[in-house]
Each structure stands twice: as C-alpha cells, then as structure tokens.
A tleap script that builds the chain and sets N, CA, C and O, in Angstrom:
source leaprc.protein.ff14SB
mol = sequence {
  NMET PRO ASP CYS ILE GLN GLN ARG ILE GLN
  ALA GLY THR LEU GLU SER LEU ARG GLU THR
  VAL ARG LEU SER PRO THR ASN THR LEU ALA
  LEU ALA LYS GLN ALA LYS LEU LEU ALA ASN
  LEU ASP PRO ALA GLU SER PRO ARG ALA LEU
  GLY GLU ALA ASP PHE LEU SER ARG ARG ALA
  VAL GLU LEU SER PRO ARG ASN THR GLU VAL
  ALA LYS LEU ARG ALA GLU VAL ALA LYS LYS
  LEU ALA ASP ARG LYS MET CPRO
}
set mol.1.N position { 107.027 50.224 97.714 }
set mol.1.CA position { 106.150 51.227 97.433 }
set mol.1.C position { 106.651 52.290 96.376 }
set mol.1.O position { 105.839 52.726 95.560 }
set mol.2.N position { 107.877 52.692 96.366 }
set mol.2.CA position { 108.184 53.554 95.275 }
set mol.2.C position { 108.032 53.000 93.800 }
set mol.2.O position { 107.826 53.788 92.877 }
set mol.3.N position { 108.134 51.651 93.588 }
set mol.3.CA position { 107.860 51.129 92.343 }
set mol.3.C position { 106.363 51.204 91.930 }
set mol.3.O position { 105.983 51.475 90.791 }
set mol.4.N position { 105.556 50.929 92.994 }
set mol.4.CA position { 104.094 51.052 92.725 }
set mol.4.C position { 103.706 52.489 92.334 }
set mol.4.O position { 102.867 52.711 91.461 }
set mol.5.N position { 104.377 53.495 93.042 }
set mol.5.CA position { 104.093 54.900 92.719 }
set mol.5.C position { 104.579 55.236 91.373 }
set mol.5.O position { 103.889 55.925 90.621 }
set mol.6.N position { 105.751 54.779 91.025 }
set mol.6.CA position { 106.229 55.030 89.749 }
set mol.6.C position { 105.416 54.524 88.639 }
set mol.6.O position { 105.216 55.207 87.635 }
set mol.7.N position { 104.938 53.329 88.796 }
set mol.7.CA position { 104.019 52.693 87.802 }
set mol.7.C position { 102.765 53.414 87.609 }
set mol.7.O position { 102.267 53.594 86.498 }
set mol.8.N position { 102.244 53.839 88.754 }
set mol.8.CA position { 100.981 54.774 88.641 }
set mol.8.C position { 101.211 56.046 87.855 }
set mol.8.O position { 100.423 56.435 86.993 }
set mol.9.N position { 102.339 56.684 88.193 }
set mol.9.CA position { 102.651 57.985 87.514 }
set mol.9.C position { 102.893 57.662 86.007 }
set mol.9.O position { 102.464 58.431 85.146 }
set mol.10.N position { 103.523 56.621 85.708 }
set mol.10.CA position { 103.691 56.177 84.168 }
set mol.10.C position { 102.437 55.877 83.569 }
set mol.10.O position { 102.237 56.148 82.385 }
set mol.11.N position { 101.571 55.336 84.292 }
set mol.11.CA position { 100.236 55.029 83.683 }
set mol.11.C position { 99.519 56.211 83.136 }
set mol.11.O position { 98.885 56.160 82.082 }
set mol.12.N position { 99.636 57.319 83.899 }
set mol.12.CA position { 99.323 58.642 83.444 }
set mol.12.C position { 97.749 58.907 83.295 }
set mol.12.O position { 97.296 59.834 82.624 }
set mol.13.N position { 97.072 58.103 83.909 }
set mol.13.CA position { 95.604 58.241 83.867 }
set mol.13.C position { 95.127 59.239 85.086 }
set mol.13.O position { 95.870 59.385 86.057 }
set mol.14.N position { 94.086 59.801 85.018 }
set mol.14.CA position { 93.635 60.676 86.157 }
set mol.14.C position { 93.418 59.781 87.358 }
set mol.14.O position { 93.703 60.240 88.464 }
set mol.15.N position { 92.946 58.560 87.255 }
set mol.15.CA position { 92.571 57.652 88.303 }
set mol.15.C position { 94.004 57.249 88.968 }
set mol.15.O position { 94.159 57.216 90.189 }
set mol.16.N position { 94.892 56.989 88.162 }
set mol.16.CA position { 96.155 56.468 88.636 }
set mol.16.C position { 96.964 57.654 89.378 }
set mol.16.O position { 97.569 57.428 90.426 }
set mol.17.N position { 96.944 58.796 88.840 }
set mol.17.CA position { 97.691 60.001 89.396 }
set mol.17.C position { 96.854 60.336 90.714 }
set mol.17.O position { 97.472 60.749 91.695 }
set mol.18.N position { 95.646 60.193 90.764 }
set mol.18.CA position { 94.866 60.569 92.001 }
set mol.18.C position { 95.259 59.627 93.095 }
set mol.18.O position { 95.443 60.010 94.250 }
set mol.19.N position { 95.390 58.329 92.685 }
set mol.19.CA position { 95.884 57.232 93.732 }
set mol.19.C position { 97.266 57.494 94.192 }
set mol.19.O position { 97.637 57.318 95.353 }
set mol.20.N position { 98.024 57.931 93.205 }
set mol.20.CA position { 99.455 58.252 93.591 }
set mol.20.C position { 99.516 59.271 94.664 }
set mol.20.O position { 100.239 59.162 95.654 }
set mol.21.N position { 98.640 60.372 94.395 }
set mol.21.CA position { 98.630 61.519 95.362 }
set mol.21.C position { 98.036 61.016 96.736 }
set mol.21.O position { 98.474 61.445 97.803 }
set mol.22.N position { 97.061 60.123 96.663 }
set mol.22.CA position { 96.594 59.691 97.976 }
set mol.22.C position { 97.716 58.841 98.729 }
set mol.22.O position { 97.800 58.865 99.957 }
set mol.23.N position { 98.554 58.105 97.945 }
set mol.23.CA position { 99.502 57.339 98.684 }
set mol.23.C position { 100.796 58.220 99.096 }
set mol.23.O position { 101.456 57.966 100.104 }
set mol.24.N position { 101.086 59.275 98.218 }
set mol.24.CA position { 102.239 60.151 98.418 }
set mol.24.C position { 101.803 61.477 98.087 }
set mol.24.O position { 101.940 61.883 96.933 }
set mol.25.N position { 101.213 62.303 99.119 }
set mol.25.CA position { 100.646 63.609 98.865 }
set mol.25.C position { 101.661 64.669 98.439 }
set mol.25.O position { 101.303 65.737 97.943 }
set mol.26.N position { 102.842 64.367 98.632 }
set mol.26.CA position { 103.892 65.379 98.240 }
set mol.26.C position { 104.679 65.046 97.036 }
set mol.26.O position { 105.732 65.640 96.805 }
set mol.27.N position { 104.186 64.057 96.200 }
set mol.27.CA position { 104.786 63.731 94.898 }
set mol.27.C position { 104.391 64.828 93.970 }
set mol.27.O position { 103.256 64.971 93.516 }
set mol.28.N position { 105.426 65.600 93.723 }
set mol.28.CA position { 105.096 66.814 92.867 }
set mol.28.C position { 104.941 66.470 91.385 }
set mol.28.O position { 104.221 67.150 90.655 }
set mol.29.N position { 105.630 65.398 90.944 }
set mol.29.CA position { 105.314 65.132 89.558 }
set mol.29.C position { 103.860 64.485 89.371 }
set mol.29.O position { 103.259 64.662 88.312 }
set mol.30.N position { 103.369 63.823 90.288 }
set mol.30.CA position { 102.021 63.324 90.251 }
set mol.30.C position { 100.942 64.467 90.308 }
set mol.30.O position { 99.907 64.481 89.643 }
set mol.31.N position { 101.356 65.445 91.229 }
set mol.31.CA position { 100.431 66.560 91.460 }
set mol.31.C position { 100.411 67.340 90.166 }
set mol.31.O position { 99.308 67.707 89.762 }
set mol.32.N position { 101.411 67.620 89.515 }
set mol.32.CA position { 101.566 68.468 88.304 }
set mol.32.C position { 100.889 67.675 87.207 }
set mol.32.O position { 100.030 68.264 86.550 }
set mol.33.N position { 101.159 66.449 86.934 }
set mol.33.CA position { 100.552 65.662 85.802 }
set mol.33.C position { 99.066 65.631 86.054 }
set mol.33.O position { 98.294 65.809 85.112 }
set mol.34.N position { 98.661 65.432 87.175 }
set mol.34.CA position { 97.151 65.332 87.574 }
set mol.34.C position { 96.585 66.778 87.110 }
set mol.34.O position { 95.599 66.894 86.383 }
set mol.35.N position { 97.304 67.820 87.600 }
set mol.35.CA position { 96.808 69.198 87.204 }
set mol.35.C position { 96.569 69.391 85.692 }
set mol.35.O position { 95.580 69.964 85.236 }
set mol.36.N position { 97.616 68.833 84.920 }
set mol.36.CA position { 97.699 69.026 83.456 }
set mol.36.C position { 96.365 68.324 82.788 }
set mol.36.O position { 95.669 68.833 81.910 }
set mol.37.N position { 96.180 67.112 83.371 }
set mol.37.CA position { 94.942 66.324 82.990 }
set mol.37.C position { 93.624 67.016 83.318 }
set mol.37.O position { 92.703 67.020 82.502 }
set mol.38.N position { 93.543 67.533 84.371 }
set mol.38.CA position { 92.461 68.339 84.743 }
set mol.38.C position { 92.242 69.561 83.921 }
set mol.38.O position { 91.127 69.924 83.546 }
set mol.39.N position { 93.283 70.139 83.674 }
set mol.39.CA position { 93.094 71.480 82.907 }
set mol.39.C position { 92.771 71.121 81.424 }
set mol.39.O position { 92.473 72.082 80.715 }
set mol.40.N position { 92.783 69.986 80.893 }
set mol.40.CA position { 92.399 69.591 79.648 }
set mol.40.C position { 90.954 69.057 79.531 }
set mol.40.O position { 90.420 68.823 78.447 }
set mol.41.N position { 90.393 68.893 80.670 }
set mol.41.CA position { 88.949 68.497 80.809 }
set mol.41.C position { 88.045 69.397 80.189 }
set mol.41.O position { 88.356 70.588 80.226 }
set mol.42.N position { 86.951 69.060 79.606 }
set mol.42.CA position { 85.786 69.908 79.128 }
set mol.42.C position { 85.295 70.707 80.364 }
set mol.42.O position { 84.952 70.098 81.378 }
set mol.43.N position { 85.255 72.086 80.294 }
set mol.43.CA position { 84.772 72.823 81.355 }
set mol.43.C position { 83.169 72.555 81.659 }
set mol.43.O position { 82.630 72.591 82.765 }
set mol.44.N position { 82.609 72.303 80.505 }
set mol.44.CA position { 81.121 72.052 80.520 }
set mol.44.C position { 80.880 70.760 81.313 }
set mol.44.O position { 79.876 70.706 82.023 }
set mol.45.N position { 81.691 69.750 81.252 }
set mol.45.CA position { 81.490 68.534 81.976 }
set mol.45.C position { 82.159 68.441 83.393 }
set mol.45.O position { 81.726 67.681 84.259 }
set mol.46.N position { 83.230 69.255 83.572 }
set mol.46.CA position { 83.955 69.333 84.812 }
set mol.46.C position { 84.213 70.794 85.197 }
set mol.46.O position { 85.350 71.251 85.075 }
set mol.47.N position { 83.251 71.508 85.636 }
set mol.47.CA position { 83.399 72.992 85.807 }
set mol.47.C position { 84.437 73.341 86.922 }
set mol.47.O position { 84.936 74.466 86.946 }
set mol.48.N position { 84.760 72.411 87.827 }
set mol.48.CA position { 85.734 72.751 88.850 }
set mol.48.C position { 87.124 72.292 88.576 }
set mol.48.O position { 88.042 72.586 89.341 }
set mol.49.N position { 87.303 71.562 87.480 }
set mol.49.CA position { 88.547 70.969 87.059 }
set mol.49.C position { 89.640 71.955 86.947 }
set mol.49.O position { 90.728 71.721 87.472 }
set mol.50.N position { 89.410 73.063 86.282 }
set mol.50.CA position { 90.464 74.000 86.037 }
set mol.50.C position { 90.847 74.696 87.326 }
set mol.50.O position { 92.032 74.955 87.534 }
set mol.51.N position { 89.961 74.995 88.151 }
set mol.51.CA position { 90.333 75.490 89.588 }
set mol.51.C position { 91.192 74.519 90.374 }
set mol.51.O position { 92.158 74.936 91.013 }
set mol.52.N position { 90.857 73.202 90.343 }
set mol.52.CA position { 91.663 72.141 90.910 }
set mol.52.C position { 92.997 71.996 90.336 }
set mol.52.O position { 93.966 71.695 91.033 }
set mol.53.N position { 93.070 72.219 88.989 }
set mol.53.CA position { 94.314 72.149 88.234 }
set mol.53.C position { 95.242 73.235 88.596 }
set mol.53.O position { 96.450 73.020 88.696 }
set mol.54.N position { 94.706 74.420 88.800 }
set mol.54.CA position { 95.457 75.520 89.317 }
set mol.54.C position { 96.014 75.326 90.622 }
set mol.54.O position { 97.196 75.621 90.803 }
set mol.55.N position { 95.276 74.841 91.608 }
set mol.55.CA position { 95.656 74.562 92.869 }
set mol.55.C position { 96.693 73.520 92.975 }
set mol.55.O position { 97.674 73.716 93.692 }
set mol.56.N position { 96.546 72.420 92.308 }
set mol.56.CA position { 97.456 71.302 92.289 }
set mol.56.C position { 98.816 71.625 91.606 }
set mol.56.O position { 99.862 71.167 92.067 }
set mol.57.N position { 98.792 72.424 90.495 }
set mol.57.CA position { 99.916 72.788 89.917 }
set mol.57.C position { 100.765 73.731 90.730 }
set mol.57.O position { 101.975 73.558 90.876 }
set mol.58.N position { 100.079 74.755 91.265 }
set mol.58.CA position { 100.769 75.662 92.380 }
set mol.58.C position { 101.392 74.970 93.460 }
set mol.58.O position { 102.530 75.265 93.827 }
set mol.59.N position { 100.693 74.035 94.008 }
set mol.59.CA position { 101.162 73.327 95.124 }
set mol.59.C position { 102.418 72.506 94.766 }
set mol.59.O position { 103.382 72.451 95.530 }
set mol.60.N position { 102.375 71.877 93.595 }
set mol.60.CA position { 103.620 71.104 93.052 }
set mol.60.C position { 104.777 71.947 92.989 }
set mol.60.O position { 105.865 71.535 93.392 }
set mol.61.N position { 104.611 73.205 92.470 }
set mol.61.CA position { 105.685 74.164 92.262 }
set mol.61.C position { 106.236 74.571 93.706 }
set mol.61.O position { 107.433 74.620 93.988 }
set mol.62.N position { 105.199 74.850 94.563 }
set mol.62.CA position { 105.545 75.284 95.965 }
set mol.62.C position { 106.446 74.251 96.701 }
set mol.62.O position { 107.362 74.589 97.451 }
set mol.63.N position { 106.113 72.971 96.425 }
set mol.63.CA position { 106.879 71.875 97.041 }
set mol.63.C position { 108.231 71.546 96.456 }
set mol.63.O position { 109.159 71.058 97.101 }
set mol.64.N position { 108.258 71.884 95.073 }
set mol.64.CA position { 109.537 71.541 94.321 }
set mol.64.C position { 109.795 72.664 93.349 }
set mol.64.O position { 109.564 72.463 92.157 }
set mol.65.N position { 110.270 73.875 93.773 }
set mol.65.CA position { 110.345 74.877 92.920 }
set mol.65.C position { 111.489 74.761 91.885 }
set mol.65.O position { 111.475 75.531 90.925 }
set mol.66.N position { 112.400 73.921 92.005 }
set mol.66.CA position { 113.431 73.684 91.126 }
set mol.66.C position { 113.382 72.589 90.079 }
set mol.66.O position { 114.291 72.383 89.276 }
set mol.67.N position { 112.223 71.887 90.150 }
set mol.67.CA position { 111.882 70.876 89.231 }
set mol.67.C position { 111.347 71.414 88.005 }
set mol.67.O position { 110.257 71.985 87.964 }
set mol.68.N position { 112.183 71.223 86.888 }
set mol.68.CA position { 111.910 71.737 85.544 }
set mol.68.C position { 110.668 71.124 85.051 }
set mol.68.O position { 109.807 71.844 84.546 }
set mol.69.N position { 110.495 69.772 85.163 }
set mol.69.CA position { 109.280 69.159 84.562 }
set mol.69.C position { 108.041 69.740 85.316 }
set mol.69.O position { 107.035 70.016 84.662 }
set mol.70.N position { 108.073 69.927 86.611 }
set mol.70.CA position { 106.906 70.458 87.468 }
set mol.70.C position { 106.545 71.891 86.921 }
set mol.70.O position { 105.400 72.307 86.739 }
set mol.71.N position { 107.788 72.617 86.677 }
set mol.71.CA position { 107.514 74.099 86.165 }
set mol.71.C position { 106.851 74.088 84.904 }
set mol.71.O position { 105.897 74.844 84.714 }
set mol.72.N position { 107.297 73.235 83.939 }
set mol.72.CA position { 106.799 73.046 82.573 }
set mol.72.C position { 105.306 72.751 82.708 }
set mol.72.O position { 104.530 73.440 82.045 }
set mol.73.N position { 104.860 71.841 83.463 }
set mol.73.CA position { 103.499 71.420 83.567 }
set mol.73.C position { 102.702 72.557 84.151 }
set mol.73.O position { 101.630 72.856 83.626 }
set mol.74.N position { 103.145 73.203 85.187 }
set mol.74.CA position { 102.596 74.498 85.739 }
set mol.74.C position { 102.310 75.496 84.661 }
set mol.74.O position { 101.206 76.026 84.538 }
set mol.75.N position { 103.303 75.733 83.905 }
set mol.75.CA position { 103.194 76.801 82.780 }
set mol.75.C position { 102.106 76.387 81.775 }
set mol.75.O position { 101.392 77.256 81.275 }
set mol.76.N position { 101.944 74.984 81.436 }
set mol.76.CA position { 100.880 74.573 80.634 }
set mol.76.C position { 99.422 74.901 81.290 }
set mol.76.O position { 98.518 75.444 80.654 }
set mol.77.N position { 99.329 74.516 82.581 }
set mol.77.CA position { 98.184 74.901 83.237 }
set mol.77.C position { 97.869 76.404 83.388 }
set mol.77.O position { 96.702 76.778 83.271 }
set mol.78.N position { 98.762 77.195 83.618 }
set mol.78.CA position { 98.662 78.591 83.719 }
set mol.78.C position { 98.208 79.136 82.191 }
set mol.78.O position { 97.500 80.137 82.079 }
set mol.79.N position { 98.617 78.485 81.197 }
set mol.79.CA position { 98.254 78.945 79.862 }
set mol.79.C position { 96.753 78.632 79.592 }
set mol.79.O position { 95.985 79.389 78.999 }
set mol.80.N position { 96.457 77.476 80.082 }
set mol.80.CA position { 94.951 77.079 79.994 }
set mol.80.C position { 94.085 78.088 80.655 }
set mol.80.O position { 93.057 78.525 80.138 }
set mol.81.N position { 94.553 78.451 81.856 }
set mol.81.CA position { 93.863 79.425 82.798 }
set mol.81.C position { 93.724 80.699 81.922 }
set mol.81.O position { 92.600 81.149 81.699 }
set mol.82.N position { 94.721 81.229 81.472 }
set mol.82.CA position { 94.785 82.475 80.615 }
set mol.82.C position { 93.913 82.422 79.548 }
set mol.82.O position { 93.146 83.355 79.311 }
set mol.83.N position { 93.965 81.241 78.767 }
set mol.83.CA position { 93.176 81.094 77.587 }
set mol.83.C position { 91.717 81.192 77.743 }
set mol.83.O position { 90.967 81.769 76.956 }
set mol.84.N position { 91.354 80.541 78.892 }
set mol.84.CA position { 89.917 80.375 79.143 }
set mol.84.C position { 89.342 81.805 79.769 }
set mol.84.O position { 88.148 82.090 79.680 }
set mol.85.N position { 90.220 82.591 80.351 }
set mol.85.CA position { 89.759 83.947 80.875 }
set mol.85.C position { 89.730 84.946 79.665 }
set mol.85.O position { 89.218 86.043 79.886 }
set mol.86.N position { 90.200 84.701 78.463 }
set mol.86.CA position { 90.305 85.614 77.436 }
set mol.86.C position { 88.932 85.528 76.698 }
set mol.86.O position { 88.430 84.426 76.476 }
set mol.87.N position { 88.339 86.657 76.328 }
set mol.87.CA position { 87.019 86.681 75.673 }
set mol.87.C position { 87.113 86.024 74.089 }
set mol.87.O position { 86.105 85.961 73.386 }
savepdb mol mol.pdb
quit
C-alpha cells in the first residue's frame, strides 16, 4: 500500500491525489498538494476550489505542523487566497 500511495502522490494529478486522500486521509503531503492544485484552478470554472484548497491545506498543517513541504504548500495556497481577495 505505501508504494501505491507514493506513486499516486508522484503522479501529481488532482485525480491521483484525491485517490490518495481516500486511501490515506491523513497523508498530509497529498492533502497539501491537492490543495495547491485546487488553488490554481480557474475560479470561474471551479468556484468552490479555493475554499476547498484552504480547508485541505489548513488540515495538512494541523496534522503535520513541522513538515516544511506542507508549510510551503500552505503558504502558496494562502497567497492565492490573499491575491483573490485584493481588488
């Protein structure tokens, strides 16, 4: 199972990351990477994606507060949030 999860994370697609989170809901790297992909979607096509990205990235940091890669991905999502709120 760990090899399968690792392969899905390395694939890096939204679908593979969602599958990883279904298989391993506390995999913080998968949560954070999924959040980053969602944050980069066009808000006109996916209006809820940014809110989901915020939730997933916050959850990843909550589960793994010392993971620097997770923290970096959370910062990227937070920047997207801030950028979209600015006029």
